[in-house]
N, C-alpha and C positions, 0 to 999 in steps of 0.2 A: 504493498501498499504505497511506503513513503516514496519506496520509487516511483510509482505512476506521479505520486505527487510532482516529487521531484521534475520530473520529463518532462508534465505540462506547466509547472509553473517555467523550465526555464523555456520551454517553446514558445510560451507567450510573449517574454521578457525580446526575445530573440525574432519574432516577429513584428514586436512595437520598435524595434532599436532598427530592425529591419526598415522600416518603413518611412521612420521617420530620419533615416540618411539618404534613402531612393528619394523622397521628398523638395530635398535638401540641396540633394545634390543637383536634379532635375528642374528643380527653379532658378537656380545660382546662375547660368548662362541666362536666363531669359533675361532675367531682371538686370543683371551688371553685363552685360556684350561686350561691354566696352576693358572689365578687366583682364587684360589678356597674361598678365605675369602670375595672375592669383590663379586661372586658369590653367596656364603652364604648372606649378605647383599643384593642384589639385588632377593633373594628369600622372606627374612622377608619384603621388602619392599612390592612386588606384594603382598601378603600375608596381607600386616595391610594397601594396597589401596582393598583390599575383604573385610573386616571388616568393614572397615570405607565406603564404598558403603552403605554396607548392613544400617551400623548404620546412614547413611546422611537421607536415607530415614524415619527413627523415629524420627529422631530429625530436619532435615533439612526442611523436608517437610510436618509431619504433628506434629512436635511442641511438640513432647513431650521429654523431656526428660534423660538420663539414667546412671547412674553413675557402672553399675551392665555388662557391656560389656565382664565385660573377665569372669565373670560367665557360658556365653554361651560356650565362647571363650572355656575353659578351658573341659564343658562339652565334646566339636566338639573333642578334643585332647583328652580326656584322656578313650572316648569310643574309640573311633577308634584305641588308643593302645590296649585296652582291650580286643575286638572281633577279630582286626586283630592279635595278640597273643594266641589268641582261633581258629587261623586256618582258619578262613573266608578271603578271597579274602578282597586286602587293599581298593581296587576301594569302594568295597562294603558295610567295615567298614566304610568307610569316607560319603560315603553317609543314611546307618544309622546314623553314631551320627551327622551329619547336621542334621536329620532327628528328633531326639530324642530332640536336642535342641530347635527345631523350637514348638516342642508340650509343650516341660517345656516354651520357650516363652509364645506359646498362654496361657498357663496358670494362668501364672506371669501377661498376661494383663487384665484377666478378673477382679480382682479386680484393679488394676492397672489405669486402663482405665477410674477410676471415680475422678480421683486424680490429681494435678495436678504442675508445677513447683517444691518445694525444699520439698514438700509431696512427688512428684513423685521420686526426686531423692534419700531419704532420704529411703526409701522401696529399689531402688535399690543396693544403697550402704548394705544394708544387702540382699538381693540376694545373691550379688556378694562374700562375707563373707560367708553368710552359702555353697559355693560349693566349696570355698574353703578350710573348712574349716570342712565338709565330705572326700577330697581328703586328707585331710592331719590324721585324728583320723579317717577310715575309716577301713575296713579291709585290712591287709597285702597283702594279695593275691592275689585283685584286683588294691587299688589302690597304695599302696606298701607303704604306711604310706610318711613320712616327707621324704625318701629316692628315691620317683618316681619310675616309671617303665620304666626302660632300657630294649634295644632290641629289640625295635618296628621295624617290617618287614620294609622293605623298598617299594616303590611302584614299579608293575607291571603292563605294558601297552603292553598287547597283548606277552608276552612270553620275552619282552624286560625289564629288570629292570634296574630302575635310579636309580643308585646306586653313579651318580656324581653328584655334584651340577649343572652343567652345564647340564643335561639331567633334572635335575629336576624344570631349570630355565624356559625350556620350556614345561613343564608341569603347571608349577605355570601361564606361562604370557597367554596361553592358556585360562585356567579357570579365570584368570583378565579379558580378552579381552567376554570372554561369560559373565562373571557377571556383566561384565559395560552395553552388550547393553539388560540386563534384565533388570538392574533398567530403564536404558531410555525407554522400553517401557514402565514399569510398570508406568511412571511418566506423560508417555505420553497419557496414559491409562484415561480409567473412571475414576477409584482408585485413578488416582496419581491424576486427578485434584481435588479430591471430597476429599484425607487429605488433600492439600495444601487452598483448600477452608477450611477446620476444621479449619487448620494451623490460617489463617485468623483473621475468626469468629466463634468461634465453635456456636453462639446462632444463630445467622441468618441461617448458617449453619442446625440446626434443626431442626428449624421454617420451612423448606424448606425438610424437609420427610429425611435427611441424619441419620441416626443411624452412633453415634458418637463410642459407643464400639464398632461396629464391624471393623468400618475403622483403629478405633486408635489398634487395636486386630490383623488387618492382619498386620499393619505396625510393630509391636513390633513380628511377626510369621518370620517375611521375613526377619528384623536384625537380629532373634537368629537365622535363618536357615545361614546369610548370614556369622556371626561370630563364626559358627557350622563349615562351610568350612574352615575357616581361622586356625581353631585348631585345623581339621584333617591335615590340611598338614602342620604347625610346629610340630605336632607328628611326624609325619615323614619323615619330615628335618633334625629334627636335632637327633631324634630317642630316644629319654628323653624327659621325663614328671617329674616336680614336683610340688608342689602347688605352690609355692617360687616364678613361672614366673605369675600368675594369682591372683596377688594380685590387689588392689588397687590403686595401682599405674600402671597399665596397663592398668588399667578402664580410669586413668585421662588423661592416657596417648592417649588414643583413642579419648577424647574427646576434647583435645588441638589440634590433626589433623586436626579436621573437624571443631575447630574454627579459628582454624591461615586458613589453605585452603577454608573454606567457605563455609558455610552451605546452601545446598536447592540448587547446583549448581554444573555440572556434573563435572569440573576436579576437586570441592573442598578437595574430599578427595584422589587423583591423585597426588597436588599440596601439600595438607599439610601431609599426609606420607611421601613424596621423601624428604621435610624440614628438619622436627624432625629426623627426621636419618639420614638424613647430620650431623645437627648439634650437635645431638647427637652423632657422630662420632668424628666429629669437634672437640668439648671439652672437650677429654675425657685424653686430657695431661692437661687438667687445676687442677686435680686435684681435690682439694676442692672445688675450685671456679667454681666447673662444673657448681652447681644448679643455684649458683647466677646470673650468667651468661646465662643460658634457662631460668629459670624464669625472666627475663629483656629483652630479648629479646622478649620473648612471649607476655610483658605487653606491648613492645613497638610496635609487629604487632597489637594487639587487639584495641589501644588506639587510633593509625592511622589509622589503616583500621579498623574498627566495620562491616563491611560483609566480613573480609576477603580477602584473599590474591585475589583469583577467582570472589569473587564480588566484589570486590572493583578493580579492572581491567573491568568485562565485564560492569559496570556502565560506566565508563571512556569510556569506546570500542564505548557505544552508544551515549554518550552526544559528543563525536568528529565525530560519522557519521550521526549526524542530524546540526550537524556545514557545511558538502560539500558545496560546490559548486552549486545553483541548484537547495537545499532541501529545502530554506529558501522559497523558490518563489512558488513552490508543498504548502507546508504549509500552508503558505497566500492565495490560490484558495483554496485551502480544504478549510479554513474557512470562505471564501467569501461563 
């Protein structure tokens, strides 16, 4: 009974928050059409939410840490830029680029499925740097070298070119909703429950017949696909990509967003992405003290909220729910 009440309450809260978010994002570009910079920030926020949603499946639900998500992010951006400039439709380029990132993620997961903790982190750091160096030192006619790739085509949907940031925001929002729904389906499926079991106790899961390498590789592939989609969206948003945009700092930012927002939760990637973007924009006026304040805020959140903001609020919400009048009597009757 308690589980049913928790599920119903959580579902209602999720629907309410989702409705408010959709209403705000849909109405904002209409009321403030000239706020191009804010539209750009919101588009970037949506892209980060997509990347971190996939990253949460890998880190939050299957328990595999990765510090190389910027590598998959770069693969999606570069391949989508190259294919679209070669004449392929932009949507097809984005799908193919994300699929290539997923294939690379699966290949990387084969040896990485046997690694844990800091060993896995070191390997993924190396992977991210390899991708960045390939983009930097690759054929100039393909990757553009240090100069990057410019003049990337805009997204064309049914004959409508998304040239403005406001129109692109609607496109990003639609994909955010789509990938959040897909993640929710994955988490609630047999595959998602298997990933969570492997994270909690890999030895017991293997004893019950679960193939650890299979589910770990699946989580890597999903996270890589999400990152590839985010990279492709970023490339066609700014219409320019260069190796500097996909450094190890970008991977660290993705990790920080998950940790601050709350890993293994539905709203963690959303809250973490939103908070870090707001803090980053706000701290720009502090100049040289920006990184000092940024680091102090992160330490504060992680020290007082080890489960992240979403995880801490969820635990406190359930704790208060169990203390509601009438719930104590039911618990005593169930115990009898």
